PDB file of N, CA, C and O in Angstrom:
ATOM      1  N   UNK A   1      66.366   3.545  61.277  1.00  0.00           N
ATOM      2  CA  UNK A   1      65.453   3.516  59.883  1.00  0.00           C
ATOM      3  C   UNK A   1      64.226   2.631  60.054  1.00  0.00           C
ATOM      4  O   UNK A   1      64.212   1.755  60.919  1.00  0.00           O
ATOM      5  N   UNK A   2      63.567   2.771  59.534  1.00  0.00           N
ATOM      6  CA  UNK A   2      62.483   2.058  59.502  1.00  0.00           C
ATOM      7  C   UNK A   2      61.878   1.782  58.252  1.00  0.00           C
ATOM      8  O   UNK A   2      62.265   2.386  57.252  1.00  0.00           O
ATOM      9  N   UNK A   3      60.678   0.665  58.172  1.00  0.00           N
ATOM     10  CA  UNK A   3      60.361   0.531  56.768  1.00  0.00           C
ATOM     11  C   UNK A   3      59.094   1.488  56.485  1.00  0.00           C
ATOM     12  O   UNK A   3      59.011   2.361  57.350  1.00  0.00           O
ATOM     13  N   UNK A   4      58.220   1.547  55.635  1.00  0.00           N
ATOM     14  CA  UNK A   4      57.111   2.502  55.618  1.00  0.00           C
ATOM     15  C   UNK A   4      55.768   2.026  56.505  1.00  0.00           C
ATOM     16  O   UNK A   4      54.654   2.514  56.698  1.00  0.00           O
ATOM     17  N   UNK A   5      56.333   1.049  56.856  1.00  0.00           N
ATOM     18  CA  UNK A   5      54.610   0.505  58.189  1.00  0.00           C
ATOM     19  C   UNK A   5      55.569   0.601  59.528  1.00  0.00           C
ATOM     20  O   UNK A   5      55.443   0.014  60.603  1.00  0.00           O
ATOM     21  N   UNK A   6      56.613   1.580  59.078  1.00  0.00           N
ATOM     22  CA  UNK A   6      57.481   1.356  60.800  1.00  0.00           C
ATOM     23  C   UNK A   6      58.340   0.336  61.306  1.00  0.00           C
ATOM     24  O   UNK A   6      59.188   0.538  62.175  1.00  0.00           O
ATOM     25  N   UNK A   7      58.130  -0.688  60.795  1.00  0.00           N
ATOM     26  CA  UNK A   7      58.610  -1.529  61.352  1.00  0.00           C
ATOM     27  C   UNK A   7      60.747  -1.906  61.024  1.00  0.00           C
ATOM     28  O   UNK A   7      61.180  -1.571  59.921  1.00  0.00           O
ATOM     29  N   UNK A   8      61.342  -2.291  61.638  1.00  0.00           N
ATOM     30  CA  UNK A   8      62.535  -2.213  61.131  1.00  0.00           C
ATOM     31  C   UNK A   8      62.808  -3.130  60.078  1.00  0.00           C
ATOM     32  O   UNK A   8      62.437  -4.302  60.006  1.00  0.00           O
ATOM     33  N   UNK A   9      63.515  -2.460  59.245  1.00  0.00           N
ATOM     34  CA  UNK A   9      63.861  -3.187  58.138  1.00  0.00           C
ATOM     35  C   UNK A   9      64.593  -4.649  58.539  1.00  0.00           C
ATOM     36  O   UNK A   9      65.148  -4.931  59.601  1.00  0.00           O
ATOM     37  N   UNK A  10      64.360  -5.733  56.988  1.00  0.00           N
ATOM     38  CA  UNK A  10      65.033  -6.849  57.540  1.00  0.00           C
ATOM     39  C   UNK A  10      66.335  -6.538  57.161  1.00  0.00           C
ATOM     40  O   UNK A  10      66.834  -5.755  56.353  1.00  0.00           O
ATOM     41  N   UNK A  11      66.939  -7.716  58.307  1.00  0.00           N
ATOM     42  CA  UNK A  11      68.500  -7.838  58.279  1.00  0.00           C
ATOM     43  C   UNK A  11      68.776  -9.040  57.395  1.00  0.00           C
ATOM     44  O   UNK A  11      68.784 -10.120  57.985  1.00  0.00           O
ATOM     45  N   UNK A  12      68.989  -9.052  56.169  1.00  0.00           N
ATOM     46  CA  UNK A  12      69.352  -9.971  55.240  1.00  0.00           C
ATOM     47  C   UNK A  12      70.395 -11.365  55.670  1.00  0.00           C
ATOM     48  O   UNK A  12      70.247 -12.569  55.465  1.00  0.00           O
ATOM     49  N   UNK A  13      71.761 -10.380  56.524  1.00  0.00           N
ATOM     50  CA  UNK A  13      72.663 -11.951  56.776  1.00  0.00           C
ATOM     51  C   UNK A  13      71.612 -12.866  57.652  1.00  0.00           C
ATOM     52  O   UNK A  13      71.550 -14.037  57.276  1.00  0.00           O
ATOM     53  N   UNK A  14      70.719 -12.476  58.844  1.00  0.00           N
ATOM     54  CA  UNK A  14      70.144 -13.385  59.131  1.00  0.00           C
ATOM     55  C   UNK A  14      70.067 -14.806  58.641  1.00  0.00           C
ATOM     56  O   UNK A  14      70.458 -15.877  59.104  1.00  0.00           O
ATOM     57  N   UNK A  15      69.297 -14.377  57.319  1.00  0.00           N
ATOM     58  CA  UNK A  15      69.105 -15.739  56.288  1.00  0.00           C
ATOM     59  C   UNK A  15      70.330 -16.386  56.246  1.00  0.00           C
ATOM     60  O   UNK A  15      70.323 -17.617  56.243  1.00  0.00           O
ATOM     61  N   UNK A  16      71.718 -15.590  56.202  1.00  0.00           N
ATOM     62  CA  UNK A  16      72.534 -16.494  55.539  1.00  0.00           C
ATOM     63  C   UNK A  16      72.950 -17.568  56.815  1.00  0.00           C
ATOM     64  O   UNK A  16      72.789 -17.162  57.966  1.00  0.00           O
ATOM     65  N   UNK A  17      73.489 -18.950  56.580  1.00  0.00           N
ATOM     66  CA  UNK A  17      73.767 -20.259  57.390  1.00  0.00           C
ATOM     67  C   UNK A  17      75.733 -19.915  57.176  1.00  0.00           C
ATOM     68  O   UNK A  17      76.490 -19.409  56.347  1.00  0.00           O
ATOM     69  N   UNK A  18      75.795 -20.550  58.460  1.00  0.00           N
ATOM     70  CA  UNK A  18      76.891 -20.603  58.831  1.00  0.00           C
ATOM     71  C   UNK A  18      77.739 -22.051  57.834  1.00  0.00           C
ATOM     72  O   UNK A  18      77.370 -23.225  57.852  1.00  0.00           O
ATOM     73  N   UNK A  19      78.879 -21.492  57.070  1.00  0.00           N
ATOM     74  CA  UNK A  19      79.175 -22.834  56.709  1.00  0.00           C
ATOM     75  C   UNK A  19      78.871 -22.078  55.279  1.00  0.00           C
ATOM     76  O   UNK A  19      79.819 -22.235  54.510  1.00  0.00           O
ATOM     77  N   UNK A  20      78.058 -21.485  54.855  1.00  0.00           N
ATOM     78  CA  UNK A  20      78.292 -20.535  53.637  1.00  0.00           C
ATOM     79  C   UNK A  20      78.524 -19.779  52.794  1.00  0.00           C
ATOM     80  O   UNK A  20      77.509 -19.101  52.637  1.00  0.00           O
ATOM     81  N   UNK A  21      79.629 -19.342  51.830  1.00  0.00           N
ATOM     82  CA  UNK A  21      80.248 -18.571  51.396  1.00  0.00           C
ATOM     83  C   UNK A  21      79.691 -17.668  50.946  1.00  0.00           C
ATOM     84  O   UNK A  21      78.793 -17.801  50.115  1.00  0.00           O
ATOM     85  N   UNK A  22      80.257 -16.107  51.566  1.00  0.00           N
ATOM     86  CA  UNK A  22      79.467 -14.866  51.669  1.00  0.00           C
ATOM     87  C   UNK A  22      80.571 -14.063  50.997  1.00  0.00           C
ATOM     88  O   UNK A  22      81.760 -14.382  50.964  1.00  0.00           O
ATOM     89  N   UNK A  23      80.037 -13.019  50.487  1.00  0.00           N
ATOM     90  CA  UNK A  23      81.149 -11.675  50.615  1.00  0.00           C
ATOM     91  C   UNK A  23      80.107 -10.525  50.843  1.00  0.00           C
ATOM     92  O   UNK A  23      78.925 -10.537  50.500  1.00  0.00           O
ATOM     93  N   UNK A  24      80.816  -9.492  51.517  1.00  0.00           N
ATOM     94  CA  UNK A  24      80.129  -8.745  52.334  1.00  0.00           C
ATOM     95  C   UNK A  24      81.130  -7.732  52.223  1.00  0.00           C
ATOM     96  O   UNK A  24      82.281  -8.061  52.509  1.00  0.00           O
ATOM     97  N   UNK A  25      80.812  -6.106  51.720  1.00  0.00           N
ATOM     98  CA  UNK A  25      81.220  -4.972  51.759  1.00  0.00           C
ATOM     99  C   UNK A  25      81.070  -4.077  52.591  1.00  0.00           C
ATOM    100  O   UNK A  25      79.997  -3.495  52.754  1.00  0.00           O
ATOM    101  N   UNK A  26      82.409  -3.772  53.416  1.00  0.00           N
ATOM    102  CA  UNK A  26      82.061  -2.587  54.509  1.00  0.00           C
ATOM    103  C   UNK A  26      82.679  -1.508  54.912  1.00  0.00           C
ATOM    104  O   UNK A  26      83.880  -1.376  54.675  1.00  0.00           O
ATOM    105  N   UNK A  27      82.086  -0.712  55.476  1.00  0.00           N
ATOM    106  CA  UNK A  27      82.851   0.779  55.486  1.00  0.00           C
ATOM    107  C   UNK A  27      84.452   0.445  55.985  1.00  0.00           C
ATOM    108  O   UNK A  27      84.603  -0.647  56.533  1.00  0.00           O
ATOM    109  N   UNK A  28      85.238   1.014  55.883  1.00  0.00           N
ATOM    110  CA  UNK A  28      86.850   1.371  56.613  1.00  0.00           C
ATOM    111  C   UNK A  28      87.190   2.615  56.525  1.00  0.00           C
ATOM    112  O   UNK A  28      86.919   3.228  55.493  1.00  0.00           O
ATOM    113  N   UNK A  29      87.943   3.328  57.732  1.00  0.00           N
ATOM    114  CA  UNK A  29      88.121   4.398  57.207  1.00  0.00           C
ATOM    115  C   UNK A  29      88.616   4.931  56.441  1.00  0.00           C
ATOM    116  O   UNK A  29      88.693   6.157  56.511  1.00  0.00           O
ATOM    117  N   UNK A  30      89.259   4.099  55.192  1.00  0.00           N
ATOM    118  CA  UNK A  30      89.905   4.613  53.850  1.00  0.00           C
ATOM    119  C   UNK A  30      88.849   4.634  52.868  1.00  0.00           C
ATOM    120  O   UNK A  30      89.034   5.109  51.748  1.00  0.00           O
ATOM    121  N   UNK A  31      87.785   4.155  53.226  1.00  0.00           N
ATOM    122  CA  UNK A  31      86.872   3.587  51.882  1.00  0.00           C
ATOM    123  C   UNK A  31      86.361   2.625  52.335  1.00  0.00           C
ATOM    124  O   UNK A  31      86.222   2.575  53.558  1.00  0.00           O
ATOM    125  N   UNK A  32      85.990   1.732  51.659  1.00  0.00           N
ATOM    126  CA  UNK A  32      85.574   0.147  51.713  1.00  0.00           C
ATOM    127  C   UNK A  32      85.926  -0.814  51.305  1.00  0.00           C
ATOM    128  O   UNK A  32      86.282  -0.821  50.127  1.00  0.00           O
ATOM    129  N   UNK A  33      85.976  -1.830  51.946  1.00  0.00           N
ATOM    130  CA  UNK A  33      86.722  -3.221  51.975  1.00  0.00           C
ATOM    131  C   UNK A  33      85.621  -4.217  51.637  1.00  0.00           C
ATOM    132  O   UNK A  33      84.444  -3.856  51.617  1.00  0.00           O
ATOM    133  N   UNK A  34      86.136  -5.956  51.268  1.00  0.00           N
ATOM    134  CA  UNK A  34      85.141  -7.026  50.997  1.00  0.00           C
ATOM    135  C   UNK A  34      85.897  -7.837  51.850  1.00  0.00           C
ATOM    136  O   UNK A  34      87.127  -7.835  51.891  1.00  0.00           O
ATOM    137  N   UNK A  35      85.208  -8.479  52.479  1.00  0.00           N
ATOM    138  CA  UNK A  35      85.022  -9.683  53.132  1.00  0.00           C
ATOM    139  C   UNK A  35      84.605 -10.772  52.475  1.00  0.00           C
ATOM    140  O   UNK A  35      83.382 -10.817  52.346  1.00  0.00           O
ATOM    141  N   UNK A  36      85.345 -11.874  51.909  1.00  0.00           N
ATOM    142  CA  UNK A  36      84.735 -13.034  51.085  1.00  0.00           C
ATOM    143  C   UNK A  36      85.691 -14.209  51.756  1.00  0.00           C
ATOM    144  O   UNK A  36      86.887 -14.300  52.034  1.00  0.00           O
ATOM    145  N   UNK A  37      84.380 -15.165  51.880  1.00  0.00           N
ATOM    146  CA  UNK A  37      84.871 -16.518  52.214  1.00  0.00           C
ATOM    147  C   UNK A  37      83.557 -17.251  52.951  1.00  0.00           C
ATOM    148  O   UNK A  37      82.389 -16.954  52.697  1.00  0.00           O
ATOM    149  N   UNK A  38      83.995 -18.297  53.943  1.00  0.00           N
ATOM    150  CA  UNK A  38      83.266 -19.115  54.717  1.00  0.00           C
ATOM    151  C   UNK A  38      82.717 -17.916  55.720  1.00  0.00           C
ATOM    152  O   UNK A  38      83.450 -16.984  56.052  1.00  0.00           O
ATOM    153  N   UNK A  39      80.764 -18.097  56.355  1.00  0.00           N
ATOM    154  CA  UNK A  39      80.678 -17.466  57.329  1.00  0.00           C
ATOM    155  C   UNK A  39      80.914 -18.106  58.098  1.00  0.00           C
ATOM    156  O   UNK A  39      80.704 -19.310  57.953  1.00  0.00           O
ATOM    157  N   UNK A  40      81.554 -17.516  59.480  1.00  0.00           N
ATOM    158  CA  UNK A  40      81.770 -18.248  60.892  1.00  0.00           C
ATOM    159  C   UNK A  40      80.931 -17.962  62.138  1.00  0.00           C
ATOM    160  O   UNK A  40      81.049 -18.309  63.313  1.00  0.00           O
ATOM    161  N   UNK A  41      80.121 -17.278  61.537  1.00  0.00           N
ATOM    162  CA  UNK A  41      79.645 -16.504  62.824  1.00  0.00           C
ATOM    163  C   UNK A  41      78.296 -15.386  62.192  1.00  0.00           C
ATOM    164  O   UNK A  41      78.532 -14.502  61.369  1.00  0.00           O
ATOM    165  N   UNK A  42      76.937 -15.647  62.756  1.00  0.00           N
ATOM    166  CA  UNK A  42      75.991 -14.808  62.507  1.00  0.00           C
ATOM    167  C   UNK A  42      75.079 -14.233  63.256  1.00  0.00           C
ATOM    168  O   UNK A  42      73.956 -14.732  63.327  1.00  0.00           O
ATOM    169  N   UNK A  43      75.382 -13.172  63.891  1.00  0.00           N
ATOM    170  CA  UNK A  43      74.444 -12.031  64.879  1.00  0.00           C
ATOM    171  C   UNK A  43      73.704 -10.907  64.080  1.00  0.00           C
ATOM    172  O   UNK A  43      73.796 -10.583  62.896  1.00  0.00           O
ATOM    173  N   UNK A  44      72.758 -10.297  65.350  1.00  0.00           N
ATOM    174  CA  UNK A  44      71.593  -9.273  64.371  1.00  0.00           C
ATOM    175  C   UNK A  44      73.418  -8.223  64.139  1.00  0.00           C
ATOM    176  O   UNK A  44      73.957  -7.868  63.091  1.00  0.00           O
ATOM    177  N   UNK A  45      73.816  -8.054  65.397  1.00  0.00           N
ATOM    178  CA  UNK A  45      74.766  -6.539  65.018  1.00  0.00           C
ATOM    179  C   UNK A  45      75.952  -6.944  64.430  1.00  0.00           C
ATOM    180  O   UNK A  45      76.630  -5.957  64.144  1.00  0.00           O
ATOM    181  N   UNK A  46      76.642  -8.309  64.042  1.00  0.00           N
ATOM    182  CA  UNK A  46      77.592  -8.323  62.936  1.00  0.00           C
ATOM    183  C   UNK A  46      77.741  -9.842  62.602  1.00  0.00           C
ATOM    184  O   UNK A  46      77.079 -10.681  63.214  1.00  0.00           O
ATOM    185  N   UNK A  47      78.764 -10.229  61.463  1.00  0.00           N
ATOM    186  CA  UNK A  47      79.008 -11.375  60.919  1.00  0.00           C
ATOM    187  C   UNK A  47      80.295 -11.494  61.188  1.00  0.00           C
ATOM    188  O   UNK A  47      80.841 -10.400  61.331  1.00  0.00           O
ATOM    189  N   UNK A  48      81.062 -12.512  61.324  1.00  0.00           N
ATOM    190  CA  UNK A  48      82.699 -13.399  60.954  1.00  0.00           C
ATOM    191  C   UNK A  48      82.282 -14.033  59.851  1.00  0.00           C
ATOM    192  O   UNK A  48      81.223 -14.635  59.670  1.00  0.00           O
ATOM    193  N   UNK A  49      83.678 -13.763  58.733  1.00  0.00           N
ATOM    194  CA  UNK A  49      83.963 -14.439  58.036  1.00  0.00           C
ATOM    195  C   UNK A  49      85.198 -14.915  57.980  1.00  0.00           C
ATOM    196  O   UNK A  49      86.105 -14.186  58.383  1.00  0.00           O
ATOM    197  N   UNK A  50      85.516 -16.292  57.449  1.00  0.00           N
ATOM    198  CA  UNK A  50      86.701 -16.843  57.644  1.00  0.00           C
ATOM    199  C   UNK A  50      87.465 -16.356  56.052  1.00  0.00           C
ATOM    200  O   UNK A  50      87.486 -17.078  55.055  1.00  0.00           O
ATOM    201  N   UNK A  51      87.938 -15.234  56.129  1.00  0.00           N
ATOM    202  CA  UNK A  51      88.638 -15.493  54.508  1.00  0.00           C
ATOM    203  C   UNK A  51      90.072 -15.703  54.196  1.00  0.00           C
ATOM    204  O   UNK A  51      90.821 -16.196  55.039  1.00  0.00           O
ATOM    205  N   UNK A  52      90.411 -15.412  53.229  1.00  0.00           N
ATOM    206  CA  UNK A  52      92.270 -16.107  53.399  1.00  0.00           C
ATOM    207  C   UNK A  52      93.207 -15.630  54.474  1.00  0.00           C
ATOM    208  O   UNK A  52      94.061 -16.359  54.977  1.00  0.00           O
ATOM    209  N   UNK A  53      93.008 -14.368  54.803  1.00  0.00           N
ATOM    210  CA  UNK A  53      93.623 -13.601  55.578  1.00  0.00           C
ATOM    211  C   UNK A  53      93.535 -14.078  56.735  1.00  0.00           C
ATOM    212  O   UNK A  53      94.461 -13.808  57.499  1.00  0.00           O
ATOM    213  N   UNK A  54      92.701 -14.713  57.110  1.00  0.00           N
ATOM    214  CA  UNK A  54      91.681 -15.096  58.672  1.00  0.00           C
ATOM    215  C   UNK A  54      90.701 -14.409  58.916  1.00  0.00           C
ATOM    216  O   UNK A  54      90.184 -13.507  58.258  1.00  0.00           O
ATOM    217  N   UNK A  55      90.402 -14.908  60.022  1.00  0.00           N
ATOM    218  CA  UNK A  55      88.449 -14.153  60.538  1.00  0.00           C
ATOM    219  C   UNK A  55      88.727 -12.636  60.327  1.00  0.00           C
ATOM    220  O   UNK A  55      89.807 -12.047  60.365  1.00  0.00           O
ATOM    221  N   UNK A  56      87.429 -12.139  60.087  1.00  0.00           N
ATOM    222  CA  UNK A  56      87.301 -10.728  59.986  1.00  0.00           C
ATOM    223  C   UNK A  56      86.016 -10.754  60.087  1.00  0.00           C
ATOM    224  O   UNK A  56      85.150 -11.215  59.343  1.00  0.00           O
ATOM    225  N   UNK A  57      85.943  -9.857  61.736  1.00  0.00           N
ATOM    226  CA  UNK A  57      84.197  -9.255  62.197  1.00  0.00           C
ATOM    227  C   UNK A  57      83.917  -8.410  61.693  1.00  0.00           C
ATOM    228  O   UNK A  57      84.480  -7.380  62.066  1.00  0.00           O
ATOM    229  N   UNK A  58      82.958  -8.298  60.618  1.00  0.00           N
ATOM    230  CA  UNK A  58      82.576  -6.962  60.326  1.00  0.00           C
ATOM    231  C   UNK A  58      81.376  -6.653  60.943  1.00  0.00           C
ATOM    232  O   UNK A  58      80.497  -7.495  60.763  1.00  0.00           O
ATOM    233  N   UNK A  59      81.046  -5.586  61.692  1.00  0.00           N
ATOM    234  CA  UNK A  59      79.733  -4.978  62.345  1.00  0.00           C
ATOM    235  C   UNK A  59      78.481  -4.639  61.456  1.00  0.00           C
ATOM    236  O   UNK A  59      78.656  -4.223  60.311  1.00  0.00           O
ATOM    237  N   UNK A  60      76.989  -4.844  62.067  1.00  0.00           N
ATOM    238  CA  UNK A  60      76.448  -4.375  60.744  1.00  0.00           C
ATOM    239  C   UNK A  60      76.334  -3.087  60.893  1.00  0.00           C
ATOM    240  O   UNK A  60      75.527  -2.684  60.056  1.00  0.00           O
ATOM    241  N   UNK A  61      76.753  -2.196  61.568  1.00  0.00           N
ATOM    242  CA  UNK A  61      76.733  -0.770  61.221  1.00  0.00           C
ATOM    243  C   UNK A  61      77.802  -0.429  60.253  1.00  0.00           C
ATOM    244  O   UNK A  61      77.761   0.664  59.688  1.00  0.00           O
ATOM    245  N   UNK A  62      78.806  -1.317  60.001  1.00  0.00           N
ATOM    246  CA  UNK A  62      79.845  -0.716  59.132  1.00  0.00           C
ATOM    247  C   UNK A  62      79.035  -1.816  57.320  1.00  0.00           C
ATOM    248  O   UNK A  62      79.430  -1.448  56.214  1.00  0.00           O
ATOM    249  N   UNK A  63      78.258  -2.717  57.405  1.00  0.00           N
ATOM    250  CA  UNK A  63      78.152  -3.272  56.426  1.00  0.00           C
ATOM    251  C   UNK A  63      77.510  -2.613  55.266  1.00  0.00           C
ATOM    252  O   UNK A  63      76.314  -2.842  55.445  1.00  0.00           O
ATOM    253  N   UNK A  64      77.575  -2.241  54.677  1.00  0.00           N
ATOM    254  CA  UNK A  64      77.483  -1.746  53.073  1.00  0.00           C
ATOM    255  C   UNK A  64      76.124  -2.842  52.214  1.00  0.00           C
ATOM    256  O   UNK A  64      74.900  -2.796  52.343  1.00  0.00           O
ATOM    257  N   UNK A  65      77.026  -3.781  51.326  1.00  0.00           N
ATOM    258  CA  UNK A  65      76.029  -4.999  50.847  1.00  0.00           C
ATOM    259  C   UNK A  65      76.598  -6.163  50.903  1.00  0.00           C
ATOM    260  O   UNK A  65      77.815  -6.228  51.071  1.00  0.00           O
ATOM    261  N   UNK A  66      75.969  -7.083  50.797  1.00  0.00           N
ATOM    262  CA  UNK A  66      76.866  -8.751  51.368  1.00  0.00           C
ATOM    263  C   UNK A  66      75.550  -9.681  50.124  1.00  0.00           C
ATOM    264  O   UNK A  66      74.469  -9.247  49.726  1.00  0.00           O
ATOM    265  N   UNK A  67      76.080 -10.738  49.880  1.00  0.00           N
ATOM    266  CA  UNK A  67      75.493 -11.687  49.140  1.00  0.00           C
ATOM    267  C   UNK A  67      75.970 -13.485  49.671  1.00  0.00           C
ATOM    268  O   UNK A  67      76.870 -13.424  50.509  1.00  0.00           O
ATOM    269  N   UNK A  68      75.786 -14.128  49.529  1.00  0.00           N
ATOM    270  CA  UNK A  68      76.069 -15.262  49.080  1.00  0.00           C
ATOM    271  C   UNK A  68      76.363 -15.607  47.680  1.00  0.00           C
ATOM    272  O   UNK A  68      75.744 -15.503  46.620  1.00  0.00           O
ATOM    273  N   UNK A  69      77.613 -16.090  48.062  1.00  0.00           N
ATOM    274  CA  UNK A  69      77.885 -16.691  46.554  1.00  0.00           C
ATOM    275  C   UNK A  69      78.785 -17.858  46.445  1.00  0.00           C
ATOM    276  O   UNK A  69      79.628 -18.001  47.330  1.00  0.00           O
ATOM    277  N   UNK A  70      78.705 -18.905  45.256  1.00  0.00           N
ATOM    278  CA  UNK A  70      79.326 -19.728  44.570  1.00  0.00           C
ATOM    279  C   UNK A  70      80.796 -20.289  45.309  1.00  0.00           C
ATOM    280  O   UNK A  70      81.555 -19.510  45.886  1.00  0.00           O
ATOM    281  N   UNK A  71      80.996 -21.408  45.217  1.00  0.00           N
ATOM    282  CA  UNK A  71      81.922 -22.192  45.771  1.00  0.00           C
ATOM    283  C   UNK A  71      83.489 -21.293  44.582  1.00  0.00           C
ATOM    284  O   UNK A  71      83.346 -20.675  43.527  1.00  0.00           O
ATOM    285  N   UNK A  72      84.601 -21.552  45.233  1.00  0.00           N
ATOM    286  CA  UNK A  72      85.647 -20.609  44.452  1.00  0.00           C
ATOM    287  C   UNK A  72      85.426 -21.602  43.368  1.00  0.00           C
ATOM    288  O   UNK A  72      84.771 -22.642  43.442  1.00  0.00           O
ATOM    289  N   UNK A  73      86.242 -20.993  42.084  1.00  0.00           N
ATOM    290  CA  UNK A  73      86.469 -22.263  41.209  1.00  0.00           C
ATOM    291  C   UNK A  73      87.365 -23.169  41.149  1.00  0.00           C
ATOM    292  O   UNK A  73      88.437 -22.801  41.629  1.00  0.00           O
ATOM    293  N   UNK A  74      87.342 -24.480  40.645  1.00  0.00           N
ATOM    294  CA  UNK A  74      88.665 -25.311  41.143  1.00  0.00           C
ATOM    295  C   UNK A  74      90.138 -25.228  39.773  1.00  0.00           C
ATOM    296  O   UNK A  74      90.353 -25.315  38.564  1.00  0.00           O
ATOM    297  N   UNK A  75      90.692 -25.034  40.895  1.00  0.00           N
ATOM    298  CA  UNK A  75      92.000 -25.340  40.186  1.00  0.00           C
ATOM    299  C   UNK A  75      92.261 -25.861  39.342  1.00  0.00           C
ATOM    300  O   UNK A  75      91.657 -26.930  39.429  1.00  0.00           O
ATOM    301  N   UNK A  76      93.130 -25.836  37.972  1.00  0.00           N
ATOM    302  CA  UNK A  76      93.680 -27.141  37.422  1.00  0.00           C
ATOM    303  C   UNK A  76      94.890 -27.384  38.156  1.00  0.00           C
ATOM    304  O   UNK A  76      95.610 -26.631  38.812  1.00  0.00           O
ATOM    305  N   UNK A  77      94.992 -29.567  37.691  1.00  0.00           N
ATOM    306  CA  UNK A  77      95.836 -30.153  38.703  1.00  0.00           C
ATOM    307  C   UNK A  77      96.951 -29.311  38.382  1.00  0.00           C
ATOM    308  O   UNK A  77      97.113 -28.818  37.265  1.00  0.00           O
ATOM    309  N   UNK A  78      97.860 -29.114  39.533  1.00  0.00           N
ATOM    310  CA  UNK A  78      99.795 -28.946  39.244  1.00  0.00           C
ATOM    311  C   UNK A  78      99.753 -30.254  38.233  1.00  0.00           C
ATOM    312  O   UNK A  78      99.173 -31.339  38.275  1.00  0.00           O
ATOM    313  N   UNK A  79     100.892 -29.445  37.061  1.00  0.00           N
ATOM    314  CA  UNK A  79     101.445 -30.268  36.495  1.00  0.00           C
ATOM    315  C   UNK A  79     103.253 -30.619  37.424  1.00  0.00           C
ATOM    316  O   UNK A  79     104.010 -29.730  37.813  1.00  0.00           O
ATOM    317  N   UNK A  80     103.474 -31.995  37.537  1.00  0.00           N
ATOM    318  CA  UNK A  80     104.711 -32.375  38.211  1.00  0.00           C
ATOM    319  C   UNK A  80     105.486 -32.486  37.070  1.00  0.00           C
ATOM    320  O   UNK A  80     105.219 -32.930  35.953  1.00  0.00           O
ATOM    321  N   UNK A  81     106.619 -31.947  37.600  1.00  0.00           N
ATOM    322  CA  UNK A  81     107.949 -31.976  36.821  1.00  0.00           C
ATOM    323  C   UNK A  81     108.377 -33.694  36.577  1.00  0.00           C
ATOM    324  O   UNK A  81     108.287 -34.585  37.422  1.00  0.00           O
ATOM    325  N   UNK A  82     108.860 -33.816  35.146  1.00  0.00           N
ATOM    326  CA  UNK A  82     109.010 -35.264  35.104  1.00  0.00           C
ATOM    327  C   UNK A  82     110.075 -36.074  35.959  1.00  0.00           C
ATOM    328  O   UNK A  82     110.906 -35.364  36.525  1.00  0.00           O
ATOM    329  N   UNK A  83     110.150 -37.009  36.085  1.00  0.00           N
ATOM    330  CA  UNK A  83     110.772 -37.929  37.125  1.00  0.00           C
ATOM    331  C   UNK A  83     112.142 -38.063  36.415  1.00  0.00           C
ATOM    332  O   UNK A  83     112.228 -38.155  35.190  1.00  0.00           O
ATOM    333  N   UNK A  84     113.093 -38.068  37.160  1.00  0.00           N
ATOM    334  CA  UNK A  84     114.637 -38.701  36.305  1.00  0.00           C
ATOM    335  C   UNK A  84     114.478 -39.587  35.893  1.00  0.00           C
ATOM    336  O   UNK A  84     113.395 -39.988  36.319  1.00  0.00           O
ATOM    337  N   UNK A  85     115.050 -40.521  35.012  1.00  0.00           N
ATOM    338  CA  UNK A  85     114.913 -41.917  34.151  1.00  0.00           C
ATOM    339  C   UNK A  85     116.089 -42.642  35.694  1.00  0.00           C
ATOM    340  O   UNK A  85     117.066 -42.161  36.268  1.00  0.00           O
ATOM    341  N   UNK A  86     115.592 -43.495  35.800  1.00  0.00           N
ATOM    342  CA  UNK A  86     116.671 -44.659  36.695  1.00  0.00           C
ATOM    343  C   UNK A  86     117.943 -45.134  36.490  1.00  0.00           C
ATOM    344  O   UNK A  86     118.033 -46.187  35.859  1.00  0.00           O
ATOM    345  N   UNK A  87     118.910 -44.622  36.861  1.00  0.00           N
ATOM    346  CA  UNK A  87     120.571 -45.138  36.900  1.00  0.00           C
ATOM    347  C   UNK A  87     120.360 -46.119  35.995  1.00  0.00           C
ATOM    348  O   UNK A  87     119.254 -46.631  36.169  1.00  0.00           O
ATOM    349  N   UNK A  88     121.018 -46.628  35.026  1.00  0.00           N
ATOM    350  CA  UNK A  88     121.261 -47.925  33.950  1.00  0.00           C
ATOM    351  C   UNK A  88     121.649 -48.946  35.264  1.00  0.00           C
ATOM    352  O   UNK A  88     121.941 -50.125  35.065  1.00  0.00           O
TER     353      UNK A  88
END
């Protein structure tokens, strides 16, 4: 694949920085999958994303799209059950 002037297309993931939160959609045998999480590695031929299930290596040949995403929303504080009253 080349651009109109014959140069290879830009590799957008090379603009991403390790530590950024990204989502990458990529091809798998059954269709597509997404890797959402912290970017661990960036290479011309692949990226590695730390997801909730562990690191996911996504080869450039499988990438469909990807982008930087904002941090996850903060979760509300968990309510603690009331403490029992001390004995008299």
